[in-house]
C-alpha positions, 0 to 999 in steps of 0.5 A: 152759539145757541141760547137756552129756553130760560135765556130766551124767555128771560130776554122776551120778558125783559123786552115786555117789562121794557115796553111797560107791561107787567106779568099777571097770573089769572085763576079761572074755574076748571070747566072739567071739575064735576059739578061745574055745569050744574053750578053754572045752570044754578047761578044762571037761574038765580040771575034770570030770577033777579033780572026778571024783577028788575024793571029798571034794568029791563028798561036800560037793556031795551034802551041800549038795544035801540041805541045801534046808531053807527054800528057796522053790520 
């Protein structure tokens, strides 16, 4: 006897819930939308401007780059 797709999906989801998981819906920006690339560029310029004026952040990033002990190539 064949089961319907909705029955299989329901069984699969029940198994995930039994494993302690729960469903989560995530909304992300639509990269196909007009103006998306331009908005990304605008925001990245603001981040660069803010970061370049933050000496403490630059010191932190430099220290992080030097702390590679235990990393694998």
